[in-house]
Each structure stands twice: as structure tokens, then as C-alpha cells.
N, C-alpha and C positions, 0 to 999 in steps of 0.2 A: 419438249416433245421428243419422242423417239424418232429414229431415222425414217421409218415407214410413214409415220404421221406427217413428217415434214415433206416427204415425197408426195403425199396426198395433198398437202398444202400448196405445193408449187404448181405453177402452170406457165405456159408461154406468155409472159406478160405483154399485153398489147399497148399499155400506156404507163409511162413512168412519170414521177413527180419531180425529178431533178435533185432530190435529196442525195447528199453525198454518203457513200458507204464508208464507215470507219476503216482506216488503213489496216488495222489489225484483222478485220474480216477479209479484206481484199487479199492480204498476205496469205491467209489460210486457204482461200480459194485457189490462189496461184500455186501454193505449195502442194495442194492436192493434185493439181494438174501436172506439176513437175514430177511427182512421185508415181504417176500412172505408169503401168507397164507398157513397154513397146517391144516390137520384134527385135530380138538380139540385143536389146538394151541400147539401141543406137539413138533413141530420141531424135528422129530426123525432122524436127520442126522447132519452131520458136513461137513465143507468144508476145505480141506487141500490145502494150497497155496504153490506151489513149485517154487522156483527160483533157487535152487541149481542145477547147470548144471550136476553134476555127478549123482544126483538122477534122473533127466530127462533121462539121457543116460541109466540108469538101467531100466526105464519104457519103453523106446522106443521099444525094441524088443518084448515086451508083448502087444504092440499096433500096430501090423502089420507094424512096422518100419515106421510109418507115420512121415514125417519130421517135422510137426508142433509141435510135442512133444518136440523136442530139439531146434527148431528155434523160439518158442514163447517167449514172455517176462515172462509170468506167466502161470503155469499149474495149473488149479483148478481141484481138485478131489472131487467129491460129494460122500460121504460115508454114507450109511444109518445104523441105528441101526440094529444089527443082531436079535434083539427080543425086544418086549415090556415087561418090568418087573415092578413090583410094585414100586421098587426104582426109576426107571426112570419116571414113571407117577407121583408119588408123588413129585418128585423134581420139575417138571414143574408147578404143581398146587401150591406148596409151594412158588415158585418164583413169581407166579402171585399174591398170597395173600400178599407177602412181598412188591412188587412194588406198588400195589394198596392200601395197608395199611388197608385192612379190609377183613373179610371173609363173603362170601355170601352163604346162605343156599342152594339155587338152584345150585350154583357152586360146593359146597361140595357134593351135591347129585349126580351131574354129575361125580365128581371124583370117587365116590363109584361105579357108573354104569360102568365106564371104568375099574376100578380095578376088577370088577366082570366079565369082558368080555375079555379084551385083554390078560392078563397073562394066561388065560385058553386055548387060541388058540395055534396052533403049531408055532414053531419058524419060519418055512418056510412061513406060512401065514402072520405072523407079519412082517417079513422082506419084503415080497412083498408089503405090505401096506405101510411100511416106505419108501420103494424105490419110490413108486408113489408120495409121498410127496416131495422127493428130486427132482423129475422131475419138479414140479411146481416152485421150487426155481431156478432150472437150466434154465427154460424159462425166468424167471425174469432177471437172470444174462445176458442172451443173448440179451434181449431187452435193458437192461441198457448199455451193451457194445456198441450196435449200437448207442444209444443215445449219448454216449461219443465219437463216431466215432473211436471206437476200434474194430478191427477185432477179430473174434472168430471162432472156429471150434467145433461144437457139436460132441462128439464121444461116440458111444456105442461099437465100434470095438476094443475091447481089452480083455485081460484075467483078469477078476476081481481077481481070486485067486492069480495070480502072482503079481498083483499090491498090493493086500492086504499084501502079504509077504514082498515086498520091503518096504512098509510103516509101517509095524508092526501093521496093523489095527485090527487083530484078538485080540490082547491084549487089545484093547480099546473097544471091542464089536461092531466093525464096519465092514461093507463090502462095497467095492467100487462099485458104480453104474454107474457113468458117468464121462467123462473127458471133460474139457473145456479149451483148450489152448487159450490164448488171446494175442494179439500183433498187428502187422501191416503187411498188405499184401505185398508180393513181386510181384509187378505188372508185372515185366518182365518175371517171370517164372510161374506164376499162370495161368493155362489154363482156369480157370473158370471166371477170373476177368472181361472179356469183353463180356461174354455171357449174353443174355437176361434172366432175372429171369422168371421162368415158374411156375405158380400156376393155379389151377382150376379157372374158371370164377366165379364171385359172384353168378350167377344163378345156377351153378352146385354145389356150395359149401354150399350155405345157403338156408334153407327152412323156410319160414315164416308161422307161424300158427296164423292167426288173428281171 
């Protein structure tokens, strides 16, 4: 199937059957998320991949007891930096210089601009900005899952504080933002599986300025 066909095929799966997703497909989904663009290339978030059933069970009550949490193959938790710090910013710029094998004056000037801006902002403002970057990666993962014909359920409906505690994210300077169970649909019990996808028309959704 072409990409658009696969996006028409996907839906927010309400019931999964517990079947395991092949690791090769999981790796491709995660790689798409890793390659997603982020502001200034800082990638201010991480993805926690959970296959441990006991940990899924601990998270489930903090996610409105949604069954996909425990019936999925892999539960992806997108967790953003709790703040931008000089150490974190420098680490990404240093990594870029190391991989590219040279330093660029314009790039170093940009580093200093960020160091003079981000760490001076409130932690709340910085976390909100980092969380927005996680959403971009989250979208890439959903699209990649559809391309691999793997079902997924985008979730904001959970208690971040409780999930953070289960996964000890505070110790890592992270806060959970989004959950993405991936797996395979249970066509017999998923009430949404056969319903027509509803989206705004192209005319109502897109405005062209020529």
C-alpha cells in the first residue's frame, strides 16, 4: 500500500490482541521517531520502550484503565526534558561537532545564542517547549507504524506525574508527555475498526494563498 492508503487504514486502535510486533518493525518505528526534526536539533526528549508486562500493569490504572496499555506489544513513552540547561545544550552541540568532524563559527555563535536564551527562561516554559518537540517525533512514529501496518493508539489521557513515578523519570530530569501503545488490532472487539474515517474536507482544511 502507498503511504496515503496506509494512513487511511490506520485508526486510533481501541482493542489490541496481544500479538507481538516483530523487532524489525519496532526498530523502524523508533528510527523514524529518532530522525524527526526538532527545534535547533536538540532532541529534548527520550522514548522509553516498555515490554515488561508488570510495568504495563502498573501504568494502566494511571491511564484511565485503557486496555491497550496492557494488550499492546510495546508501550512507547515519550518523555521530555524537564528543563533546558547549559549542560544539555552543550552536549548536543558537542555531539554535532564530533560527528561532523569540524567546528563552524556560525554554529558556535548559534550555540552561544541558545545558551544566552534557554537557561534563563523558567523551567515550566522550557518543558512546554521540549514537549512540543516530542509531539513532532510522536507523529513520525504514528506514521511509521502505519507504514509498517502496525496499529497504534495515540494517548494523552493519563496522569504524567504517576507515570513519571512508575518509571523513575524525575531522577533522569524527564517528564512523560505522551503514550503510544503499538501492536495489532483485535478486529472482533474493536468498535472503531469498521467505521468510516472522518476528517474535514480538503476545502475546509486547507487554505491556499497564491
